VEXSEMI-519285 format. One record per residue: y, x, z of N, C-alpha, C, O in turn. Coordinates in pm, whole numbers, plus 50000, padded with zeros to 5 digits. Atoms other than C-alpha are relative to their C-alpha. Example, Ala and Ser with C-alpha at 12.3 -4.5 7.8 and 13.67 -1.06 7.14 Angstrom:
498815008950000495505123050780501205009050000501185019450066 498814991849994498945136750714501094992350073502204997450090 
This chain:
501314998749935358372747597199499064989849938499364977949933 500945008950069355302733397019499224991950101498864996750208 500815008849917353442703997165498525002649977498095005049864 501454998050018349722708097233499414988749919499884977349929 500605010750085347492688896986499464989050086498914991150194 500475011749924346662654497096498494999650001497865002649900 501455000349985343082650197228499384988049931498174987649909 500575012150064342722616397061499795001749852499334992449785 500134997950144342692631996714498564998949951498374993649842 501385000850053338842634696685499494985849991498464983649927 500505013850003338502596996732499784994749861498754988549837 500265005050137338942588896361498725005649942497994998749872 501234993950054336172613396281498804992450049497834990349975 501135007649946333892594096511499874986849929498764982349899 500055012650074334882561996339499465001949860498734993549808 500484997550135334222577796002498515002749999497854999649900 501434996949997330752589296112499164987650027497964987549998 500775012149966329752554396226499324994049879498154990349890 500705005950116329022541195873498815008249957497875002949897 501114991450045326742571195815498714996150068497644999450017 501235003949929324272556696068499354987849937498204984849970 500525012250061323782525095855498815002349909497874994449911 501124998250094321462539795588498654999650066497764992950012 501345001149940318512544995827499624985750029498464982050010 500305013949972318772508495929499664992549872498754984249872 500265006550129318892497095563498635003949948497894995549895 501334995550045315862518395480498904993050077497874989250022 500995006849919314002503095767499804985649954498684980649949 500085013750048314842468295639499254999349867498444990449843 500694999750129313702477795290498505001850018497704995549948 501424997749974310412490495428499344987250048498234983850006 500555012549947309902457995620499854989749889498814983249877 500055009750110310762436595317498895003549902498174994849855 501064995850092308462457495097498624997050055497734992649982 501305002949939305602453895345499694985249993498554981349966 500215014550008306112415995356499614995849860498724987549840 500325003450139306092414494977498575004249964497874996949894 501364995350027302882434994961498974990750061497964987549998 500935009249935301192412295212499934986849923498854981249902 499965012550075302352381695019499255001349868498534992249827 500694997850127301102396694693498495000650019497734995249939 501434999149972297722404794849499414986350027498324983149979 500495013549970297372369394986499924991749872498954984549850 499985007650125298362354594650498875004249907498234995749844 501084995250087295912376594461498654995150050497804991149971 501275004849944293102367294700499804985349972498694981149938 500105014350028293862330294657499704997549853498884988949819 500175001950144294062333594278498575003049958497924995049890 501354996250041290792352194238498954991250066497914988150008 500945009049934289102330294494499934986749930498844981149912 499965012750072290202298994312499395001449863498694992449816 500534998050135289332313893975498495001450000497844997549903 501444998049998285802322794084499254987550044498044986650024 500675012049952285082288694235499304992449888498144988649906 500705007150106284332271593900498765007349955497755000949922 501174992550042281962299893811498854997550095497714995850051 501055002749902280062294394135499454986049982498244983849988 500445013750020280002257094073499184998949873498164992049870 500755000450125278872262593714498615005850019497635000549969 501314994049975276102285393833499114990650077497924989450048 500805009549921275002259494087499544988449913498404984049922 500365011050088275102231893825498915004349903497984996849874 501004995050095273142253493581498645001150068497614997550010 501274998649927270522260993846499384986450027498174984650014 500515013549974270242224193938499484993749872498464986949873 500465005450127270002214893570498685005849958497824998849902 501264993650035267242240193520498844994250079497734993050029 501055005949917265322224793809499644986149951498474982349949 500245013750044265772189593675499484999149858498944988849819 500445000450139264962199193316498494998349994497755003250079 501445002350015261582187993192499325013249964499725019749867 500644987250027259262217993204499284999949866498704989849826 500684998750129257912230392873498495000750024498025008250109 501445000349982254222222792839499335009149897499795010449784 500774992050092251712246192686499184990849909498834979749947 500785007950094249842234092382498574998550050498005007750109 501405002749966246452218092443499264996349872499814989649784 500805002450120243682216292186498824991150038498034994450127 501015010049968241372186092186499014999049884499344993249780 501025001550106238162189091977499554985449991499434978650093 500435013850021237032155991826498484998949991497944991549909 501455001249993233392161091909499295007149886499775017249835 500824994050105230732168791651500735000149867501664992349845 499404999550133231622178191297499854986649928498844979749943 500055012050083232442149291063499205003349874499445013649810 500764998450125229952145590776500094986849924499564976649968 499795012350077230922120390506499745002649853499925013849804 500114999350146230122113290142501384998149940502114988949978 498715001150068233152118989920499864990949878498754988349831 500015008350120234142096889628499405007949885499675019849868 500774993450106231972104789331500925004349886501754996649840 499304994950119233432126689055498965004949899498724998349798 501004994650092230792148488887498584998650056497615002549991 501295001649935227992140089125500224997050147501354995750194 499905002849857227222133289485500445012650075499815023150063 499514988949918229232155689717500414994550137500814982950150 499635004249866229902154390086500885010650065500925022250023 499124991249923232362169490331499485001250142499134991350206 500304997549859231512185390662501215007250060501565018250017 498764994449945234582191890877500014998750152499654988350207 499755000349856235252201091238501504998750022502285006449966 498575002949983238582187291359500405001450146499734996350235 499424998449866240662197391661501464996049995502195000049905 498615004649995243942180891759500815008850093500325013350197 499074992449916246922199891898501054990550056501694983249980 499015008549936249152182092151500855008450095500445019250137 499114993549904252082191892376500204991550125500874995850219 499875009249887251842162292615498644999150071497734992850020 501304999749933249052167992870499424986150027498204984450029 500505013349967248842130792949499254993549884498524983849904 500695005850115247572123892596498525003949994497734997449927 501394995150009244352143292650499014989250045498034986449976 500915010249949242712116392861500004987749910498964981349891 499915011750089243962089092626499195002349873498514993349825 500764996850120242462106692325498504999150028497754993849946 501435000549965239112110192503499554985550018498434981949980 500365014049980239172073392601499874992749867498984984349850 499985006850130239942062492243499205007649894499325004549775 500734991650095237602088192083499164992049900499194995249781 500795007550099235222062391925500854994049888500494994749771 499135006050103238082044491748500615010849912500715009049790 499414989050080239702077291640498995005249900499325006949783 501024994650091236442090591493499694989949889499514993849774 500325010150101235742057591315501064999749890500734999449771 498925000750100239142056491145500065012849917500365012349798 499984987650076238942093191048498835000749903498965006549795 501135000550094235492087590893500374992149875500034996049764 499555007850114237022060590673500995008049915500945007849792 499014992150073239902083690583499325011049918499625012549799 500644988950069237692113290493499124995249884499085001549779 500895005050105235242092390290500774994049883500174990949780 499205005550109238142078990080500535011149907501265008249813 499474988750077238822113789937499045004349889497825002849900 500774993750107237672129589613499865014950030500755020650092 500154985549976236312165289624501195008049948501645017450013 498894992450058239112177189396501274999050084502115008050080 498805001749917241722163589640500005009550119501055012650174 500114992049878240432185689921499735014849972499595022750066 500334986250034239762217889733501235009149989501095021349979 498784992050009243392229089716500675000750138500424992350224 499274998749874245642241189998500924988150022501054983150134 499105011449987248102213289924499234987650041499724979550120 500805011649964245322187789947499615000050147499594989550211 500364999049858244262200490289501224997250088501094990650192 498785002749923247882199790414500324985149999500764979550100 499775014450007248202164090291499044992750093499424983150160 500985006249912245002155090477500415001550147500214992450227 499524997949863246442170190796501064989650037501004983850145 498965010049974249492147490770499404986150017499844978450102 500635013249991247242117390715499224998550131499254987950193 500755000549873245032125891015500964997950117500694989950206 499005001749894248122129091236500484985650005500624979750112 499555013950006249322094991117498974990350056499314980950127 501065008949953245952078791186499855000850151499794990550219 500214998449856245522093391536501214994950078501044988150179 498815005349931249132086091637499994984850001500414978650099 500085014550006248562050291523499034994550103499324984550169 500985004549900245472046791742500575001650141500314993450228 499414997549868247402061592036501204991250029501754991650139 498855008849981250162035891985501335007449998502285003450064 498784991950006252762062191899500734998349867501495007149826 499255002850123254012046491578499445006849877500115007449774 500614993750117251632064491347499744989849892499534978049920 500225008950112251172049891002498545000849957497875010749985 501354999150055247872041390837499905011749904500915017249862 500214988150083246352068690624500734998949868501325008649820 499375001350131247672054090298501505002350009502095008649921 498544998549987251272052690426500375013650053501485018350028 499684987049943251062085890609500095010749894500785020749912 499984989950106250462104690285501355000049933501944989449915 498724999450072253622117090107499884993849863498804993949804 500015006250131254582099389788499655010149893499985021949903 500414991050108253132113489471501215005549930502174998349904 498894993550069255412138389302499555003649860498355004449834 500374996150136255532147888935499205012850001499315021050093 500824987950009253102174388822500895012349992501975011849933 499224987650004254312209888868500385004350139499675001750236 499554994449873256272226589143500284989450103499984991350221 499685010749906257432193789298498764994550066498764991550186 501235005449944253882181589341499425009350104498845004750202 500544990449904252912213389522500845000650125500325002950234 499124998549885255962213589749499994987950092500244989350211 499965012149917255702177389870499025000650116499434998150230 500914999249885252512181990079500405011050097500275009450218 499594989049912253822215190209501144995750091501154999150209 498885004749918257042198690327499514990250104499994990250218 500555009549904255032170890491499315007450114499405003350230 500694992249896252952196890676501005006850093500805007450214 498964993749918256082215190793500624989950095500914993150210 499455010449914257462182290927499054997050114499474994750227 500985002649895254212176791115500045011050105499915008250224 499984988949907254442211391270501224999450093501195004650204 498785000649919257952203591398499934989150106500854987950187 500115010949903256712173891602499855005450142499345016450163 500184996249859256842175191981499314989050079499004990850196 500705010949934255192141692063498794996149919498714998749798 501225004050070251812127591979499215012249956499265022750020 500744988850058249562149391768500985008549919501605003549825 499024991650069251662178891653499375008449890500085013649804 500664992550107249062196091436498504997150004497974992450105 501445001850011245452194491319499415013149953499915019449859 500684987650038243112224191299498584996749957497874989150023 501375001550046239902225391096499195011950049499455023250010 500884989249953237232245391275498925003049897498325013849899 500864997750116235042241190968500414989949893500904979149923 499595008850110235632226190624499145003949879499455013449807 500984996650104232712225990378499824988149908499564976949953 500265010450102232412206190056498765004249921498735015149863 501234997050075228952204989899499584988049916498574988749846 
């Protein structure tokens, strides 16, 4: 006579099914860990970019502050030296005179009042300078450029800005030829590059008779 099957036989199956319930729990843990990592990555990225952008903000602020503190660029001012200069030139082939209107160019507004105050002395020294010239010295472009350099030197000297007397302000004589022509031109270019004192001289009229 066969014995009926034991009812406790399905128990192992239940034990075998128990491990199958673990995967959902592991997946849940993985999801939690992944979410934590994402949050950490987001926080780290925010800190990194925030820290990286800070110097740029500081640099922008420093640049803006520097721009405010920088000395503002001044517009050029033109100061006429009164009536035209009329002087007798050194005699060559006969009596000749020069009539010239002179205007000074400056970049420092505070010099305008000083030039006006010292106008008598400036005009006197320029009269001596102009009357020391020969007609042939002033008839060429190079000669006029040389005269501009000399006028700048004289006026700067009167203003106490280290200008040299007319004789020293003129460039040294160069040999005849290309060198002689380039020396006054280079002196004029140097005068144009100035930013203090008289930076240029303009002739509103220039007549030799």
